[in-house]
C-alpha positions in Angstrom: 26.1 19.3 8.1 25.4 20.8 4.7 23.9 23.9 6.4 20.6 25.4 6.0 20.0 23.9 2.5 19.7 20.4 4.1 17.6 21.4 7.1 15.2 23.5 4.7 14.9 20.5 1.9 13.8 18.3 4.4 11.4 20.2 6.3 9.6 21.4 2.9 9.7 17.8 1.3 6.2 16.2 1.4 5.9 12.6 2.2 5.5 10.7 -0.7 5.2 7.4 0.5 1.6 7.6 1.6 0.8 9.2 -2.0 2.4 6.7 -4.3 0.6 3.4 -5.3 1.8 0.2 -4.4 4.4 -1.1 -6.9 3.4 -4.7 -8.0 5.9 -7.2 -7.0 6.2 -9.0 -10.5 8.6 -11.6 -9.3 6.4 -13.1 -7.1 3.5 -13.4 -9.6 5.7 -15.1 -12.2 7.1 -17.3 -9.5 3.5 -18.3 -8.5 2.6 -18.5 -12.3 5.5 -21.1 -12.4 4.5 -23.2 -9.6 1.0 -23.3 -10.9 2.0 -24.5 -14.1 4.3 -26.8 -12.3 1.8 -28.6 -10.2 -0.9 -28.5 -13.2 2.1 -30.5 -15.2 2.7 -32.8 -12.1 -0.9 -33.6 -11.7 -1.1 -34.2 -15.5 1.8 -36.7 -15.4 0.3 -38.5 -12.1 -2.9 -39.2 -13.8 -1.5 -40.5 -17.1 0.8 -42.9 -14.8 -2.3 -43.9 -12.5 -4.3 -44.6 -16.0 -1.5 -46.6 -17.5 -0.9 -48.9 -14.4 -4.7 -49.3 -14.1 -4.9 -50.3 -17.7 -1.8 -52.6 -17.4 -3.5 -54.5 -14.6 -6.5 -54.9 -16.3 -4.5 -56.4 -19.3 -2.7 -58.8 -16.8 -5.6 -59.8 -15.1 -6.4 -63.6 -15.9 -9.4 -63.5 -18.3 -12.8 -65.1 -17.1 -13.2 -67.9 -20.2 -14.7 -71.3 -19.7 -11.3 -72.9 -19.7 -10.3 -70.9 -16.6 -13.5 -71.6 -14.7 -13.6 -75.4 -16.0 -12.4 -77.6 -13.5 -9.9 -80.2 -14.6 -10.8 -83.8 -15.0 -9.4 -86.4 -12.3 
């Protein structure tokens, strides 16, 4: 195709793929961090909602007073 130059450069070029360090995948790391943050935020929201629901149930529950436990006269 290009004569002797093309065949000579291919033959003398060292294999660099085995010598180079692996390039880090920053997009993957960034995505993983974002997913971890979102999961942590969602966990906090779930905890707050469950605590609020539990507090609401406790406040809605009838209080145990003497009036509530005293039977009505006949």
